[in-house]
C-alpha positions, 0 to 999 in steps of 0.5 A, spaced: 544 320 645 545 316 652 551 318 657 555 312 655 555 314 647 556 321 649 563 320 653 565 315 647 564 320 642 568 326 646 574 322 646 573 318 639 572 325 635 577 328 639 583 323 639 582 323 631 585 330 630 592 329 634 595 326 628 591 331 623 594 337 627 601 335 627 601 335 620 597 341 619 602 345 623 608 342 619 605 346 613 602 352 616 607 354 621 614 351 618 613 350 611 615 358 610 621 356 615 623 350 610 623 354 604 627 360 607 632 357 611 633 349 609 632 350 601 635 357 602 631 360 596 633 367 593 629 373 594 626 373 587 623 366 588 621 367 595 617 373 593 613 369 587 612 363 592 609 368 597 605 371 592 602 364 590 601 362 597 597 368 599 593 367 593 592 359 593 590 360 601 585 366 599 582 362 593 581 355 598 578 359 603 573 362 599 572 355 596 571 352 603 563 354 603 563 350 596 566 344 600 561 345 605 555 345 600 558 338 597 558 335 604 551 337 606 549 334 599 552 328 600 548 322 602 551 315 603 550 309 608 556 312 612 553 319 613 555 325 610 561 326 614 566 320 614 567 319 607 570 326 606 574 325 612 577 319 609 578 321 602 581 328 604 586 324 609 588 320 604 589 325 598 592 330 604 597 325 605 600 324 598 601 332 597 604 333 604 610 328 602 610 331 595 612 338 598 618 335 601 620 330 595 626 333 592 624 334 584 631 336 583 628 342 579 630 350 581 627 357 579 620 358 576 620 350 575 620 349 582 615 355 583 610 352 578 610 345 582 610 348 588 604 352 587 600 346 583 602 341 589 600 347 594 593 348 591 592 340 591 594 340 598 589 345 600 583 342 597 584 335 600 585 338 607 579 342 606 575 336 604 577 333 611 577 339 615 570 341 613 567 334 614 571 333 621 569 339 624 562 340 621 560 333 625 561 336 631 554 340 631 550 333 629 553 330 635 549 334 640 545 340 641 546 341 648 551 347 649 554 344 655 555 338 651 558 341 645 563 345 650 565 338 652 566 335 645 569 341 643 574 342 649 577 335 648 577 336 641 581 342 641 586 339 647 587 333 642 588 338 636 593 342 641 597 336 643 598 334 636 600 341 634 605 343 640 608 336 640 611 338 633 612 345 635 616 343 641 620 337 638 621 339 631 628 342 632 631 337 635 627 331 631 629 334 624 636 335 627 636 328 629 634 326 622 639 330 619 644 327 622 642 320 620 640 322 613 646 327 611 641 333 610 636 337 613 632 337 607 632 329 607 630 330 615 624 334 613 622 329 607 622 323 612 618 327 618 613 328 613 612 321 612 612 320 619 606 325 620 602 322 614 602 315 618 600 318 624 595 322 621 592 316 618 592 312 624 589 317 629 583 319 624 581 312 624 579 313 631 574 318 628 572 314 622 570 308 626 569 310 633 564 316 633 557 314 633 553 319 630 546 322 632 542 320 626 536 324 628 540 330 628 542 329 621 535 331 618 534 329 610 533 336 607 533 338 600 540 339 597 543 346 597 544 350 591 549 355 590 544 361 590 542 358 597 550 357 599 551 365 599 544 366 602 546 361 608 553 365 609 551 372 608 544 372 611 546 369 617 548 375 620 551 372 626 555 367 622 557 373 618 560 377 623 563 372 628 567 370 621 569 377 620 571 378 627 575 371 628 578 372 621 582 378 623 583 375 630 586 369 627 590 373 622 594 376 628 595 370 632 598 366 626 602 372 624 605 372 631 606 364 631 609 364 624 615 368 627 616 364 632 623 360 630 625 367 626 624 371 633 628 366 637 634 365 631 635 372 630 632 376 636 633 372 642 639 369 639 638 361 641 633 357 636 634 351 641 630 356 646 624 355 641 622 348 644 622 350 651 618 356 649 613 352 645 613 347 651 611 353 656 605 355 651 603 348 650 602 347 657 598 354 658 594 353 652 592 345 654 590 347 661 586 353 658 582 348 654 581 343 660 579 348 665 574 351 660 568 347 661 569 348 669 569 356 668 563 356 663 559 353 669 560 360 673 561 365 667 558 367 661 561 366 654 561 374 653 565 375 660 570 369 658 571 372 651 572 379 654 577 376 659 581 372 654 582 378 650 584 382 655 589 377 658 592 377 650 593 384 650 597 384 656 601 378 654 603 382 647 605 388 651 609 384 656 612 380 650 614 387 646 618 390 652 621 383 655 629 383 655 632 378 650 637 376 656 632 372 660 626 367 658 622 370 664 619 376 661 618 372 654 615 366 658 610 370 662 608 373 656 607 367 652 603 364 658 598 370 657 598 369 650 596 362 649 591 362 655 587 367 652 588 364 645 586 357 648 579 360 651 578 364 644 579 358 639 574 354 643 569 360 643 570 361 636 568 353 635 562 354 639 560 361 636 560 358 629 556 351 632 551 355 635 550 359 628 547 352 625 541 352 630 541 360 628 541 358 621 535 353 622 531 358 626 532 363 621 531 359 614 528 352 617 534 348 614 541 346 618 546 346 613 551 344 618 557 343 613 556 350 610 556 353 616 562 350 619 566 351 613 567 358 616 571 355 621 577 353 616 575 359 612 577 363 618 583 359 619 586 359 612 584 366 610 588 368 617 594 363 614 594 367 608 594 374 610 599 372 615 603 368 610 603 375 606 606 379 612 611 374 614 614 373 607 614 380 606 617 381 613 623 376 612 624 379 605 624 386 607 628 385 613 634 382 609 633 375 613 631 371 607 638 373 604 642 373 610 647 367 611 648 369 618 644 372 624 649 378 624 648 380 617 641 382 619 641 390 621 637 393 627 632 396 623 631 389 620 630 386 627 625 392 629 621 390 623 621 383 625 619 384 632 613 390 630 610 385 625 610 379 630 607 383 636 605 390 634 601 388 628 597 382 631 595 386 637 592 391 633 588 386 629 586 382 635 583 389 638 579 390 632 576 383 632 574 384 639 570 391 637 567 387 632 565 381 636 562 386 641 558 390 637 555 385 632 554 378 635 548 377 640 547 369 640 548 369 648 545 363 652 538 366 653 537 367 646 540 360 644 535 357 649 529 361 645 532 358 638 532 351 640 525 351 643 522 354 637 526 349 632 524 343 636 517 346 636 517 347 629 520 340 628 514 337 632 509 341 628 512 338 621 512 331 624 505 332 626 503 334 619 507 328 616 503 323 620 496 326 618 
């Protein structure tokens, strides 16, 4: 693939996820806040909702490899990725709007409707997400080019995410003033985000030129082979376990953001300022990653990033709430470190495609890359459980005013947001260091042997 096409693909692929990540952020980070602080659901109903959210997310996480198998087994004149990107985007759009539509149903009826819609949303988004990210390895086998494609995509994803994170408080207040209620504000916001998602997805669907030579026609993957791909691909398995633990900690911290600034800092409007600082920090980390990777090995970058995050968590925990200085510094450290790690996670999983091809003589791009959304969803599920349980036990959900939350409740909120995630992130790093071994040298060996095997196969086919 020539340089002109490669550069075009970097941007068309990356731009496609801007609106997608804005919409995903609405559900992953702010749906819980919408339920507790906008709909003001009772502790009893929130307990049921939390349990259902955790159950559905775990179910959908384990459903991801099956979706990956479905994508891998797809054969069409548009390839195997783009049809599912489009189908998933359209269905996700419908179910996103239904989250915020007022069915005028309360109690257990609301729980049932919410659970069904949540399940359908997760399945629809899975189809889109797996097809989107599993396209990346097919665009290039070169590690450095993959880093460039991945960096642009992650920058665009973070641009979408932080646009919503920074703007949601002010924008929903603006819409609430216009519509007369915060509930209606979220409903119209969901419609706007759906339109943006579909608009930006068209850049990927119509703008990316796939490297069809990398999409080798293979036998269809069976369910038995599906489990072999995941379990016997030891590098994929260990990095997935490590990153699932990491993402549980990270998402737990970010999910508490609005609660922290409302109940501990005492000014929810500062959440937007904090988010803006984090956005610049994380996008900067992603932008400079390709440059840094020229001089340092991935293992070194990963270790340094974890170290930066650990320091950030410690500063955050002890930072005074009378000023943004300490919190801001901690946030920069956390999100610079996480920005590098989220890209490394994508690269580690992408390299596992070639490792699997080397080990099993079959690529299985989509099944392998399905572990990335699996990691995010499992992390989201466990984080939702931590957040949901915390806001109930701490007395936050039932409170009508900040002053009604006890100091013990605030301490529980702070510990769940900062101490628990710190422990999880350290555990994830120890697992990575002990078991993951695809470094730059080993990867070159894998590529060389895979190419030699393919040449041999083509030679045999000619004869």
